mmCIF file of the N, C-alpha and C atoms, coordinates in Angstrom:
data_MODEL
# 
_entry.id   MODEL 
# 
loop_
_atom_site.group_PDB 
_atom_site.id 
_atom_site.type_symbol 
_atom_site.label_atom_id 
_atom_site.label_alt_id 
_atom_site.label_comp_id 
_atom_site.label_asym_id 
_atom_site.label_entity_id 
_atom_site.label_seq_id 
_atom_site.pdbx_PDB_ins_code 
_atom_site.Cartn_x 
_atom_site.Cartn_y 
_atom_site.Cartn_z 
_atom_site.occupancy 
_atom_site.B_iso_or_equiv 
_atom_site.pdbx_formal_charge 
_atom_site.auth_seq_id 
_atom_site.auth_comp_id 
_atom_site.auth_asym_id 
_atom_site.auth_atom_id 
_atom_site.pdbx_PDB_model_num 
ATOM 1   N N  . MET A 1 1  ? 66.210  120.683 114.704 1.00 0.00 ? 1  MET A N  1 
ATOM 2   C CA . MET A 1 1  ? 67.357  120.025 115.326 1.00 0.00 ? 1  MET A CA 1 
ATOM 3   C C  . MET A 1 1  ? 67.492  118.554 114.950 1.00 0.00 ? 1  MET A C  1 
ATOM 4   N N  . ARG A 1 2  ? 66.366  117.941 114.550 1.00 0.00 ? 2  ARG A N  1 
ATOM 5   C CA . ARG A 1 2  ? 66.421  116.519 114.184 1.00 0.00 ? 2  ARG A CA 1 
ATOM 6   C C  . ARG A 1 2  ? 67.084  116.330 112.841 1.00 0.00 ? 2  ARG A C  1 
ATOM 7   N N  . ILE A 1 3  ? 67.163  117.375 112.056 1.00 0.00 ? 3  ILE A N  1 
ATOM 8   C CA . ILE A 1 3  ? 67.791  117.273 110.749 1.00 0.00 ? 3  ILE A CA 1 
ATOM 9   C C  . ILE A 1 3  ? 69.334  117.130 110.843 1.00 0.00 ? 3  ILE A C  1 
ATOM 10  N N  . VAL A 1 4  ? 69.943  117.739 111.825 1.00 0.00 ? 4  VAL A N  1 
ATOM 11  C CA . VAL A 1 4  ? 71.359  117.771 111.980 1.00 0.00 ? 4  VAL A CA 1 
ATOM 12  C C  . VAL A 1 4  ? 71.961  116.372 112.093 1.00 0.00 ? 4  VAL A C  1 
ATOM 13  N N  . PRO A 1 5  ? 71.415  115.470 112.916 1.00 0.00 ? 5  PRO A N  1 
ATOM 14  C CA . PRO A 1 5  ? 72.010  114.100 112.937 1.00 0.00 ? 5  PRO A CA 1 
ATOM 15  C C  . PRO A 1 5  ? 71.930  113.373 111.620 1.00 0.00 ? 5  PRO A C  1 
ATOM 16  N N  . GLY A 1 6  ? 70.839  113.570 110.944 1.00 0.00 ? 6  GLY A N  1 
ATOM 17  C CA . GLY A 1 6  ? 70.643  112.909 109.640 1.00 0.00 ? 6  GLY A CA 1 
ATOM 18  C C  . GLY A 1 6  ? 71.676  113.446 108.622 1.00 0.00 ? 6  GLY A C  1 
ATOM 19  N N  . CYS A 1 7  ? 71.923  114.747 108.651 1.00 0.00 ? 7  CYS A N  1 
ATOM 20  C CA . CYS A 1 7  ? 72.899  115.329 107.765 1.00 0.00 ? 7  CYS A CA 1 
ATOM 21  C C  . CYS A 1 7  ? 74.286  114.837 108.068 1.00 0.00 ? 7  CYS A C  1 
ATOM 22  N N  . LEU A 1 8  ? 74.586  114.694 109.335 1.00 0.00 ? 8  LEU A N  1 
ATOM 23  C CA . LEU A 1 8  ? 75.912  114.180 109.753 1.00 0.00 ? 8  LEU A CA 1 
ATOM 24  C C  . LEU A 1 8  ? 76.131  112.743 109.280 1.00 0.00 ? 8  LEU A C  1 
ATOM 25  N N  . VAL A 1 9  ? 75.070  111.945 109.410 1.00 0.00 ? 9  VAL A N  1 
ATOM 26  C CA . VAL A 1 9  ? 75.221  110.542 108.960 1.00 0.00 ? 9  VAL A CA 1 
ATOM 27  C C  . VAL A 1 9  ? 75.373  110.531 107.422 1.00 0.00 ? 9  VAL A C  1 
ATOM 28  N N  . ALA A 1 10 ? 74.596  111.323 106.706 1.00 0.00 ? 10 ALA A N  1 
ATOM 29  C CA . ALA A 1 10 ? 74.729  111.342 105.234 1.00 0.00 ? 10 ALA A CA 1 
ATOM 30  C C  . ALA A 1 10 ? 76.080  111.800 104.825 1.00 0.00 ? 10 ALA A C  1 
ATOM 31  N N  . ALA A 1 11 ? 76.657  112.836 105.493 1.00 0.00 ? 11 ALA A N  1 
ATOM 32  C CA . ALA A 1 11 ? 77.977  113.307 105.194 1.00 0.00 ? 11 ALA A CA 1 
ATOM 33  C C  . ALA A 1 11 ? 79.007  112.231 105.440 1.00 0.00 ? 11 ALA A C  1 
ATOM 34  N N  . GLY A 1 12 ? 78.856  111.528 106.569 1.00 0.00 ? 12 GLY A N  1 
ATOM 35  C CA . GLY A 1 12 ? 79.792  110.451 106.850 1.00 0.00 ? 12 GLY A CA 1 
ATOM 36  C C  . GLY A 1 12 ? 79.754  109.336 105.827 1.00 0.00 ? 12 GLY A C  1 
ATOM 37  N N  . LEU A 1 13 ? 78.616  109.020 105.375 1.00 0.00 ? 13 LEU A N  1 
ATOM 38  C CA . LEU A 1 13 ? 78.491  107.974 104.333 1.00 0.00 ? 13 LEU A CA 1 
ATOM 39  C C  . LEU A 1 13 ? 79.141  108.407 103.032 1.00 0.00 ? 13 LEU A C  1 
ATOM 40  N N  . MET A 1 14 ? 78.943  109.668 102.686 1.00 0.00 ? 14 MET A N  1 
ATOM 41  C CA . MET A 1 14 ? 79.555  110.188 101.438 1.00 0.00 ? 14 MET A CA 1 
ATOM 42  C C  . MET A 1 14 ? 81.068  110.213 101.542 1.00 0.00 ? 14 MET A C  1 
ATOM 43  N N  . ILE A 1 15 ? 81.578  110.607 102.698 1.00 0.00 ? 15 ILE A N  1 
ATOM 44  C CA . ILE A 1 15 ? 83.032  110.652 102.883 1.00 0.00 ? 15 ILE A CA 1 
ATOM 45  C C  . ILE A 1 15 ? 83.575  109.197 102.845 1.00 0.00 ? 15 ILE A C  1 
ATOM 46  N N  . GLY A 1 16 ? 82.925  108.300 103.518 1.00 0.00 ? 16 GLY A N  1 
ATOM 47  C CA . GLY A 1 16 ? 83.357  106.884 103.472 1.00 0.00 ? 16 GLY A CA 1 
ATOM 48  C C  . GLY A 1 16 ? 83.347  106.300 102.119 1.00 0.00 ? 16 GLY A C  1 
ATOM 49  N N  . SER A 1 17 ? 82.353  106.655 101.340 1.00 0.00 ? 17 SER A N  1 
ATOM 50  C CA . SER A 1 17 ? 82.224  106.173 99.949  1.00 0.00 ? 17 SER A CA 1 
ATOM 51  C C  . SER A 1 17 ? 83.333  106.719 99.102  1.00 0.00 ? 17 SER A C  1 
ATOM 52  N N  . ALA A 1 18 ? 83.649  108.024 99.272  1.00 0.00 ? 18 ALA A N  1 
ATOM 53  C CA . ALA A 1 18 ? 84.726  108.651 98.480  1.00 0.00 ? 18 ALA A CA 1 
ATOM 54  C C  . ALA A 1 18 ? 86.053  108.023 98.850  1.00 0.00 ? 18 ALA A C  1 
ATOM 55  N N  . TYR A 1 19 ? 86.282  107.732 100.114 1.00 0.00 ? 19 TYR A N  1 
ATOM 56  C CA . TYR A 1 19 ? 87.500  107.123 100.563 1.00 0.00 ? 19 TYR A CA 1 
ATOM 57  C C  . TYR A 1 19 ? 87.691  105.791 99.931  1.00 0.00 ? 19 TYR A C  1 
ATOM 58  N N  . ALA A 1 20 ? 86.682  104.930 99.912  1.00 0.00 ? 20 ALA A N  1 
ATOM 59  C CA . ALA A 1 20 ? 86.725  103.614 99.372  1.00 0.00 ? 20 ALA A CA 1 
ATOM 60  C C  . ALA A 1 20 ? 87.053  103.648 97.872  1.00 0.00 ? 20 ALA A C  1 
ATOM 61  N N  . GLN A 1 21 ? 86.607  104.642 97.192  1.00 0.00 ? 21 GLN A N  1 
ATOM 62  C CA . GLN A 1 21 ? 86.816  104.719 95.737  1.00 0.00 ? 21 GLN A CA 1 
ATOM 63  C C  . GLN A 1 21 ? 88.257  105.122 95.421  1.00 0.00 ? 21 GLN A C  1 
ATOM 64  N N  . THR A 1 22 ? 88.949  105.753 96.400  1.00 0.00 ? 22 THR A N  1 
ATOM 65  C CA . THR A 1 22 ? 90.307  106.252 96.148  1.00 0.00 ? 22 THR A CA 1 
ATOM 66  C C  . THR A 1 22 ? 91.379  105.392 96.796  1.00 0.00 ? 22 THR A C  1 
ATOM 67  N N  . TYR A 1 23 ? 90.959  104.255 97.366  1.00 0.00 ? 23 TYR A N  1 
ATOM 68  C CA . TYR A 1 23 ? 91.891  103.402 98.104  1.00 0.00 ? 23 TYR A CA 1 
ATOM 69  C C  . TYR A 1 23 ? 92.935  102.766 97.175  1.00 0.00 ? 23 TYR A C  1 
ATOM 70  N N  . THR A 1 24 ? 94.176  102.812 97.564  1.00 0.00 ? 24 THR A N  1 
ATOM 71  C CA . THR A 1 24 ? 95.236  102.229 96.813  1.00 0.00 ? 24 THR A CA 1 
ATOM 72  C C  . THR A 1 24 ? 95.927  101.152 97.665  1.00 0.00 ? 24 THR A C  1 
ATOM 73  N N  . ALA A 1 25 ? 96.088  99.976  97.129  1.00 0.00 ? 25 ALA A N  1 
ATOM 74  C CA . ALA A 1 25 ? 96.808  98.879  97.827  1.00 0.00 ? 25 ALA A CA 1 
ATOM 75  C C  . ALA A 1 25 ? 98.192  98.758  97.251  1.00 0.00 ? 25 ALA A C  1 
ATOM 76  N N  . LEU A 1 26 ? 99.166  98.595  98.127  1.00 0.00 ? 26 LEU A N  1 
ATOM 77  C CA . LEU A 1 26 ? 100.556 98.402  97.709  1.00 0.00 ? 26 LEU A CA 1 
ATOM 78  C C  . LEU A 1 26 ? 101.109 97.121  98.330  1.00 0.00 ? 26 LEU A C  1 
ATOM 79  N N  . GLY A 1 27 ? 102.150 96.604  97.710  1.00 0.00 ? 27 GLY A N  1 
ATOM 80  C CA . GLY A 1 27 ? 102.818 95.453  98.318  1.00 0.00 ? 27 GLY A CA 1 
ATOM 81  C C  . GLY A 1 27 ? 102.363 94.116  97.763  1.00 0.00 ? 27 GLY A C  1 
ATOM 82  N N  . ALA A 1 28 ? 102.805 93.080  98.432  1.00 0.00 ? 28 ALA A N  1 
ATOM 83  C CA . ALA A 1 28 ? 102.553 91.719  97.954  1.00 0.00 ? 28 ALA A CA 1 
ATOM 84  C C  . ALA A 1 28 ? 101.102 91.426  97.868  1.00 0.00 ? 28 ALA A C  1 
ATOM 85  N N  . GLY A 1 29 ? 100.249 91.979  98.710  1.00 0.00 ? 29 GLY A N  1 
ATOM 86  C CA . GLY A 1 29 ? 98.828  91.730  98.665  1.00 0.00 ? 29 GLY A CA 1 
ATOM 87  C C  . GLY A 1 29 ? 98.119  92.326  97.513  1.00 0.00 ? 29 GLY A C  1 
ATOM 88  N N  . SER A 1 30 ? 98.777  93.180  96.782  1.00 0.00 ? 30 SER A N  1 
ATOM 89  C CA . SER A 1 30 ? 98.136  93.844  95.628  1.00 0.00 ? 30 SER A CA 1 
ATOM 90  C C  . SER A 1 30 ? 98.469  93.164  94.305  1.00 0.00 ? 30 SER A C  1 
ATOM 91  N N  . LEU A 1 31 ? 99.153  92.072  94.353  1.00 0.00 ? 31 LEU A N  1 
ATOM 92  C CA . LEU A 1 31 ? 99.516  91.375  93.120  1.00 0.00 ? 31 LEU A CA 1 
ATOM 93  C C  . LEU A 1 31 ? 98.270  90.641  92.555  1.00 0.00 ? 31 LEU A C  1 
ATOM 94  N N  . SER A 1 32 ? 98.295  90.430  91.272  1.00 0.00 ? 32 SER A N  1 
ATOM 95  C CA . SER A 1 32 ? 97.145  89.760  90.658  1.00 0.00 ? 32 SER A CA 1 
ATOM 96  C C  . SER A 1 32 ? 97.177  88.223  90.917  1.00 0.00 ? 32 SER A C  1 
ATOM 97  N N  . CYS A 1 33 ? 96.027  87.637  90.653  1.00 0.00 ? 33 CYS A N  1 
ATOM 98  C CA . CYS A 1 33 ? 95.913  86.159  90.787  1.00 0.00 ? 33 CYS A CA 1 
ATOM 99  C C  . CYS A 1 33 ? 96.883  85.448  89.810  1.00 0.00 ? 33 CYS A C  1 
ATOM 100 N N  . GLY A 1 34 ? 97.085  86.060  88.676  1.00 0.00 ? 34 GLY A N  1 
ATOM 101 C CA . GLY A 1 34 ? 98.059  85.488  87.671  1.00 0.00 ? 34 GLY A CA 1 
ATOM 102 C C  . GLY A 1 34 ? 99.443  85.491  88.216  1.00 0.00 ? 34 GLY A C  1 
ATOM 103 N N  . THR A 1 35 ? 99.818  86.516  88.961  1.00 0.00 ? 35 THR A N  1 
ATOM 104 C CA . THR A 1 35 ? 101.163 86.603  89.514  1.00 0.00 ? 35 THR A CA 1 
ATOM 105 C C  . THR A 1 35 ? 101.288 85.527  90.615  1.00 0.00 ? 35 THR A C  1 
ATOM 106 N N  . TRP A 1 36 ? 100.206 85.440  91.441  1.00 0.00 ? 36 TRP A N  1 
ATOM 107 C CA . TRP A 1 36 ? 100.170 84.341  92.484  1.00 0.00 ? 36 TRP A CA 1 
ATOM 108 C C  . TRP A 1 36 ? 100.448 82.984  91.869  1.00 0.00 ? 36 TRP A C  1 
ATOM 109 N N  . THR A 1 37 ? 99.660  82.692  90.818  1.00 0.00 ? 37 THR A N  1 
ATOM 110 C CA . THR A 1 37 ? 99.746  81.384  90.120  1.00 0.00 ? 37 THR A CA 1 
ATOM 111 C C  . THR A 1 37 ? 101.157 81.159  89.555  1.00 0.00 ? 37 THR A C  1 
ATOM 112 N N  . ALA A 1 38 ? 101.698 82.197  88.928  1.00 0.00 ? 38 ALA A N  1 
ATOM 113 C CA . ALA A 1 38 ? 103.057 82.067  88.326  1.00 0.00 ? 38 ALA A CA 1 
ATOM 114 C C  . ALA A 1 38 ? 104.116 81.838  89.409  1.00 0.00 ? 38 ALA A C  1 
ATOM 115 N N  . ASN A 1 39 ? 103.978 82.578  90.513  1.00 0.00 ? 39 ASN A N  1 
ATOM 116 C CA . ASN A 1 39 ? 104.937 82.359  91.637  1.00 0.00 ? 39 ASN A CA 1 
ATOM 117 C C  . ASN A 1 39 ? 104.806 80.963  92.204  1.00 0.00 ? 39 ASN A C  1 
ATOM 118 N N  . ARG A 1 40 ? 103.593 80.440  92.267  1.00 0.00 ? 40 ARG A N  1 
ATOM 119 C CA . ARG A 1 40 ? 103.389 79.093  92.855  1.00 0.00 ? 40 ARG A CA 1 
ATOM 120 C C  . ARG A 1 40 ? 103.941 78.004  91.977  1.00 0.00 ? 40 ARG A C  1 
ATOM 121 N N  . LEU A 1 41 ? 104.253 78.247  90.741  1.00 0.00 ? 41 LEU A N  1 
ATOM 122 C CA . LEU A 1 41 ? 104.856 77.207  89.854  1.00 0.00 ? 41 LEU A CA 1 
ATOM 123 C C  . LEU A 1 41 ? 106.159 76.773  90.417  1.00 0.00 ? 41 LEU A C  1 
ATOM 124 N N  . SER A 1 42 ? 106.857 77.639  91.114  1.00 0.00 ? 42 SER A N  1 
ATOM 125 C CA . SER A 1 42 ? 108.105 77.277  91.775  1.00 0.00 ? 42 SER A CA 1 
ATOM 126 C C  . SER A 1 42 ? 107.886 77.564  93.259  1.00 0.00 ? 42 SER A C  1 
ATOM 127 N N  . ALA A 1 43 ? 107.268 76.589  93.919  1.00 0.00 ? 43 ALA A N  1 
ATOM 128 C CA . ALA A 1 43 ? 106.847 76.809  95.333  1.00 0.00 ? 43 ALA A CA 1 
ATOM 129 C C  . ALA A 1 43 ? 107.959 77.093  96.282  1.00 0.00 ? 43 ALA A C  1 
ATOM 130 N N  . ALA A 1 44 ? 109.182 76.756  95.926  1.00 0.00 ? 44 ALA A N  1 
ATOM 131 C CA . ALA A 1 44 ? 110.338 76.984  96.824  1.00 0.00 ? 44 ALA A CA 1 
ATOM 132 C C  . ALA A 1 44 ? 110.982 78.381  96.579  1.00 0.00 ? 44 ALA A C  1 
ATOM 133 N N  . SER A 1 45 ? 110.407 79.152  95.663  1.00 0.00 ? 45 SER A N  1 
ATOM 134 C CA . SER A 1 45 ? 110.986 80.454  95.368  1.00 0.00 ? 45 SER A CA 1 
ATOM 135 C C  . SER A 1 45 ? 110.694 81.485  96.462  1.00 0.00 ? 45 SER A C  1 
ATOM 136 N N  . ASP A 1 46 ? 111.457 82.476  96.514  1.00 0.00 ? 46 ASP A N  1 
ATOM 137 C CA . ASP A 1 46 ? 111.197 83.572  97.539  1.00 0.00 ? 46 ASP A CA 1 
ATOM 138 C C  . ASP A 1 46 ? 109.842 84.257  97.262  1.00 0.00 ? 46 ASP A C  1 
ATOM 139 N N  . PRO A 1 47 ? 109.538 84.574  95.999  1.00 0.00 ? 47 PRO A N  1 
ATOM 140 C CA . PRO A 1 47 ? 108.201 85.233  95.751  1.00 0.00 ? 47 PRO A CA 1 
ATOM 141 C C  . PRO A 1 47 ? 107.050 84.324  96.217  1.00 0.00 ? 47 PRO A C  1 
ATOM 142 N N  . ALA A 1 48 ? 107.147 83.029  95.969  1.00 0.00 ? 48 ALA A N  1 
ATOM 143 C CA . ALA A 1 48 ? 106.074 82.114  96.375  1.00 0.00 ? 48 ALA A CA 1 
ATOM 144 C C  . ALA A 1 48 ? 105.942 82.090  97.898  1.00 0.00 ? 48 ALA A C  1 
ATOM 145 N N  . ARG A 1 49 ? 107.065 82.038  98.581  1.00 0.00 ? 49 ARG A N  1 
ATOM 146 C CA . ARG A 1 49 ? 107.023 82.032  100.048 1.00 0.00 ? 49 ARG A CA 1 
ATOM 147 C C  . ARG A 1 49 ? 106.466 83.315  100.605 1.00 0.00 ? 49 ARG A C  1 
ATOM 148 N N  . GLN A 1 50 ? 106.835 84.434  99.969  1.00 0.00 ? 50 GLN A N  1 
ATOM 149 C CA . GLN A 1 50 ? 106.297 85.745  100.411 1.00 0.00 ? 50 GLN A CA 1 
ATOM 150 C C  . GLN A 1 50 ? 104.796 85.767  100.235 1.00 0.00 ? 50 GLN A C  1 
ATOM 151 N N  . ASP A 1 51 ? 104.332 85.322  99.078  1.00 0.00 ? 51 ASP A N  1 
ATOM 152 C CA . ASP A 1 51 ? 102.913 85.305  98.834  1.00 0.00 ? 51 ASP A CA 1 
ATOM 153 C C  . ASP A 1 51 ? 102.123 84.417  99.803  1.00 0.00 ? 51 ASP A C  1 
ATOM 154 N N  . GLU A 1 52 ? 102.720 83.243  100.096 1.00 0.00 ? 52 GLU A N  1 
ATOM 155 C CA . GLU A 1 52 ? 102.114 82.323  101.028 1.00 0.00 ? 52 GLU A CA 1 
ATOM 156 C C  . GLU A 1 52 ? 101.967 82.916  102.431 1.00 0.00 ? 52 GLU A C  1 
ATOM 157 N N  . GLN A 1 53 ? 103.035 83.546  102.894 1.00 0.00 ? 53 GLN A N  1 
ATOM 158 C CA . GLN A 1 53 ? 102.982 84.151  104.219 1.00 0.00 ? 53 GLN A CA 1 
ATOM 159 C C  . GLN A 1 53 ? 102.061 85.336  104.245 1.00 0.00 ? 53 GLN A C  1 
ATOM 160 N N  . TRP A 1 54 ? 102.041 86.105  103.182 1.00 0.00 ? 54 TRP A N  1 
ATOM 161 C CA . TRP A 1 54 ? 101.146 87.290  103.184 1.00 0.00 ? 54 TRP A CA 1 
ATOM 162 C C  . TRP A 1 54 ? 99.678  86.822  103.327 1.00 0.00 ? 54 TRP A C  1 
ATOM 163 N N  . ILE A 1 55 ? 99.250  85.803  102.587 1.00 0.00 ? 55 ILE A N  1 
ATOM 164 C CA . ILE A 1 55 ? 97.869  85.414  102.634 1.00 0.00 ? 55 ILE A CA 1 
ATOM 165 C C  . ILE A 1 55 ? 97.486  84.785  103.980 1.00 0.00 ? 55 ILE A C  1 
ATOM 166 N N  . VAL A 1 56 ? 98.361  83.972  104.579 1.00 0.00 ? 56 VAL A N  1 
ATOM 167 C CA . VAL A 1 56 ? 97.964  83.401  105.843 1.00 0.00 ? 56 VAL A CA 1 
ATOM 168 C C  . VAL A 1 56 ? 97.975  84.474  106.958 1.00 0.00 ? 56 VAL A C  1 
ATOM 169 N N  . ARG A 1 57 ? 98.857  85.450  106.851 1.00 0.00 ? 57 ARG A N  1 
ATOM 170 C CA . ARG A 1 57 ? 98.863  86.571  107.869 1.00 0.00 ? 57 ARG A CA 1 
ATOM 171 C C  . ARG A 1 57 ? 97.607  87.414  107.642 1.00 0.00 ? 57 ARG A C  1 
ATOM 172 N N  . PHE A 1 58 ? 97.226  87.631  106.410 1.00 0.00 ? 58 PHE A N  1 
ATOM 173 C CA . PHE A 1 58 ? 96.034  88.452  106.120 1.00 0.00 ? 58 PHE A CA 1 
ATOM 174 C C  . PHE A 1 58 ? 94.775  87.798  106.716 1.00 0.00 ? 58 PHE A C  1 
ATOM 175 N N  . LEU A 1 59 ? 94.624  86.515  106.431 1.00 0.00 ? 59 LEU A N  1 
ATOM 176 C CA . LEU A 1 59 ? 93.465  85.769  106.940 1.00 0.00 ? 59 LEU A CA 1 
ATOM 177 C C  . LEU A 1 59 ? 93.512  85.678  108.439 1.00 0.00 ? 59 LEU A C  1 
ATOM 178 N N  . SER A 1 60 ? 94.674  85.547  109.029 1.00 0.00 ? 60 SER A N  1 
ATOM 179 C CA . SER A 1 60 ? 94.775  85.540  110.494 1.00 0.00 ? 60 SER A CA 1 
ATOM 180 C C  . SER A 1 60 ? 94.418  86.900  111.074 1.00 0.00 ? 60 SER A C  1 
ATOM 181 N N  . GLY A 1 61 ? 94.743  87.957  110.370 1.00 0.00 ? 61 GLY A N  1 
ATOM 182 C CA . GLY A 1 61 ? 94.394  89.310  110.835 1.00 0.00 ? 61 GLY A CA 1 
ATOM 183 C C  . GLY A 1 61 ? 92.921  89.537  110.761 1.00 0.00 ? 61 GLY A C  1 
ATOM 184 N N  . VAL A 1 62 ? 92.264  89.018  109.708 1.00 0.00 ? 62 VAL A N  1 
ATOM 185 C CA . VAL A 1 62 ? 90.808  89.102  109.639 1.00 0.00 ? 62 VAL A CA 1 
ATOM 186 C C  . VAL A 1 62 ? 90.159  88.366  110.858 1.00 0.00 ? 62 VAL A C  1 
ATOM 187 N N  . GLY A 1 63 ? 90.703  87.231  111.170 1.00 0.00 ? 63 GLY A N  1 
ATOM 188 C CA . GLY A 1 63 ? 90.200  86.518  112.358 1.00 0.00 ? 63 GLY A CA 1 
ATOM 189 C C  . GLY A 1 63 ? 90.465  87.263  113.649 1.00 0.00 ? 63 GLY A C  1 
ATOM 190 N N  . TRP A 1 64 ? 91.582  87.941  113.754 1.00 0.00 ? 64 TRP A N  1 
ATOM 191 C CA . TRP A 1 64 ? 91.968  88.668  114.946 1.00 0.00 ? 64 TRP A CA 1 
ATOM 192 C C  . TRP A 1 64 ? 91.023  89.863  115.193 1.00 0.00 ? 64 TRP A C  1 
ATOM 193 N N  . VAL A 1 65 ? 90.645  90.540  114.052 1.00 0.00 ? 65 VAL A N  1 
ATOM 194 C CA . VAL A 1 65 ? 89.748  91.675  114.150 1.00 0.00 ? 65 VAL A CA 1 
ATOM 195 C C  . VAL A 1 65 ? 88.373  91.147  114.659 1.00 0.00 ? 65 VAL A C  1 
ATOM 196 N N  . GLY A 1 66 ? 88.010  89.981  114.183 1.00 0.00 ? 66 GLY A N  1 
ATOM 197 C CA . GLY A 1 66 ? 86.789  89.353  114.705 1.00 0.00 ? 66 GLY A CA 1 
ATOM 198 C C  . GLY A 1 66 ? 85.568  89.637  113.875 1.00 0.00 ? 66 GLY A C  1 
ATOM 199 N N  . ASN A 1 67 ? 84.547  90.311  114.503 1.00 0.00 ? 67 ASN A N  1 
ATOM 200 C CA . ASN A 1 67 ? 83.285  90.568  113.863 1.00 0.00 ? 67 ASN A CA 1 
ATOM 201 C C  . ASN A 1 67 ? 82.611  89.280  113.395 1.00 0.00 ? 67 ASN A C  1 
ATOM 202 N N  . GLY A 1 68 ? 82.840  88.170  114.157 1.00 0.00 ? 68 GLY A N  1 
ATOM 203 C CA . GLY A 1 68 ? 82.220  86.911  113.810 1.00 0.00 ? 68 GLY A CA 1 
ATOM 204 C C  . GLY A 1 68 ? 82.906  86.160  112.692 1.00 0.00 ? 68 GLY A C  1 
ATOM 205 N N  . ARG A 1 69 ? 83.990  86.661  112.179 1.00 0.00 ? 69 ARG A N  1 
ATOM 206 C CA . ARG A 1 69 ? 84.685  85.975  111.090 1.00 0.00 ? 69 ARG A CA 1 
ATOM 207 C C  . ARG A 1 69 ? 85.976  85.369  111.600 1.00 0.00 ? 69 ARG A C  1 
ATOM 208 N N  . ASP A 1 70 ? 86.285  84.185  111.123 1.00 0.00 ? 70 ASP A N  1 
ATOM 209 C CA . ASP A 1 70 ? 87.521  83.466  111.483 1.00 0.00 ? 70 ASP A CA 1 
ATOM 210 C C  . ASP A 1 70 ? 87.917  82.626  110.295 1.00 0.00 ? 70 ASP A C  1 
ATOM 211 N N  . PRO A 1 71 ? 88.430  83.195  109.217 1.00 0.00 ? 71 PRO A N  1 
ATOM 212 C CA . PRO A 1 71 ? 88.665  82.462  107.945 1.00 0.00 ? 71 PRO A CA 1 
ATOM 213 C C  . PRO A 1 71 ? 89.580  81.246  108.095 1.00 0.00 ? 71 PRO A C  1 
ATOM 214 N N  . PRO A 1 72 ? 90.636  81.304  108.896 1.00 0.00 ? 72 PRO A N  1 
ATOM 215 C CA . PRO A 1 72 ? 91.497  80.153  108.966 1.00 0.00 ? 72 PRO A CA 1 
ATOM 216 C C  . PRO A 1 72 ? 90.971  79.008  109.869 1.00 0.00 ? 72 PRO A C  1 
ATOM 217 N N  . ASN A 1 73 ? 89.863  79.179  110.517 1.00 0.00 ? 73 ASN A N  1 
ATOM 218 C CA . ASN A 1 73 ? 89.322  78.140  111.375 1.00 0.00 ? 73 ASN A CA 1 
ATOM 219 C C  . ASN A 1 73 ? 89.020  76.899  110.628 1.00 0.00 ? 73 ASN A C  1 
ATOM 220 N N  . GLY A 1 74 ? 89.645  75.804  111.050 1.00 0.00 ? 74 GLY A N  1 
ATOM 221 C CA . GLY A 1 74 ? 89.379  74.485  110.431 1.00 0.00 ? 74 GLY A CA 1 
ATOM 222 C C  . GLY A 1 74 ? 90.211  74.172  109.198 1.00 0.00 ? 74 GLY A C  1 
ATOM 223 N N  . VAL A 1 75 ? 91.110  75.044  108.794 1.00 0.00 ? 75 VAL A N  1 
ATOM 224 C CA . VAL A 1 75 ? 92.012  74.741  107.677 1.00 0.00 ? 75 VAL A CA 1 
ATOM 225 C C  . VAL A 1 75 ? 93.442  74.994  108.093 1.00 0.00 ? 75 VAL A C  1 
ATOM 226 N N  . ASP A 1 76 ? 94.335  74.332  107.378 1.00 0.00 ? 76 ASP A N  1 
ATOM 227 C CA . ASP A 1 76 ? 95.769  74.604  107.595 1.00 0.00 ? 76 ASP A CA 1 
ATOM 228 C C  . ASP A 1 76 ? 96.315  75.446  106.508 1.00 0.00 ? 76 ASP A C  1 
ATOM 229 N N  . ALA A 1 77 ? 97.590  75.873  106.619 1.00 0.00 ? 77 ALA A N  1 
ATOM 230 C CA . ALA A 1 77 ? 98.173  76.741  105.645 1.00 0.00 ? 77 ALA A CA 1 
ATOM 231 C C  . ALA A 1 77 ? 98.217  76.119  104.248 1.00 0.00 ? 77 ALA A C  1 
ATOM 232 N N  . GLU A 1 78 ? 98.479  74.841  104.188 1.00 0.00 ? 78 GLU A N  1 
ATOM 233 C CA . GLU A 1 78 ? 98.570  74.156  102.881 1.00 0.00 ? 78 GLU A CA 1 
ATOM 234 C C  . GLU A 1 78 ? 97.205  74.251  102.143 1.00 0.00 ? 78 GLU A C  1 
ATOM 235 N N  . ALA A 1 79 ? 96.105  74.153  102.902 1.00 0.00 ? 79 ALA A N  1 
ATOM 236 C CA . ALA A 1 79 ? 94.793  74.256  102.257 1.00 0.00 ? 79 ALA A CA 1 
ATOM 237 C C  . ALA A 1 79 ? 94.565  75.670  101.742 1.00 0.00 ? 79 ALA A C  1 
ATOM 238 N N  . VAL A 1 80 ? 94.998  76.683  102.490 1.00 0.00 ? 80 VAL A N  1 
ATOM 239 C CA . VAL A 1 80 ? 94.848  78.076  102.017 1.00 0.00 ? 80 VAL A CA 1 
ATOM 240 C C  . VAL A 1 80 ? 95.634  78.274  100.765 1.00 0.00 ? 80 VAL A C  1 
ATOM 241 N N  . TRP A 1 81 ? 96.872  77.824  100.730 1.00 0.00 ? 81 TRP A N  1 
ATOM 242 C CA . TRP A 1 81 ? 97.720  78.042  99.560  1.00 0.00 ? 81 TRP A CA 1 
ATOM 243 C C  . TRP A 1 81 ? 97.181  77.317  98.306  1.00 0.00 ? 81 TRP A C  1 
ATOM 244 N N  . ALA A 1 82 ? 96.576  76.158  98.519  1.00 0.00 ? 82 ALA A N  1 
ATOM 245 C CA . ALA A 1 82 ? 96.012  75.415  97.392  1.00 0.00 ? 82 ALA A CA 1 
ATOM 246 C C  . ALA A 1 82 ? 94.824  76.174  96.785  1.00 0.00 ? 82 ALA A C  1 
# 
């Protein structure tokens, strides 16, 4: 009976690992660093503003989830964008 919990944990780890390998990101957050840099050349453009808002919302979301992390703590949006 002690084997069953171990097998369940192992199965869960394998499923989680397979899921991570097949994860697909879509949208503004999936753009390359090169695209971010190109968009930032014209900081007043719509793509640059979208990228800026995506990253500050993402970091704020990481802080909201918690787990001891608070990426935007002590910095402002301009510092993040830089």
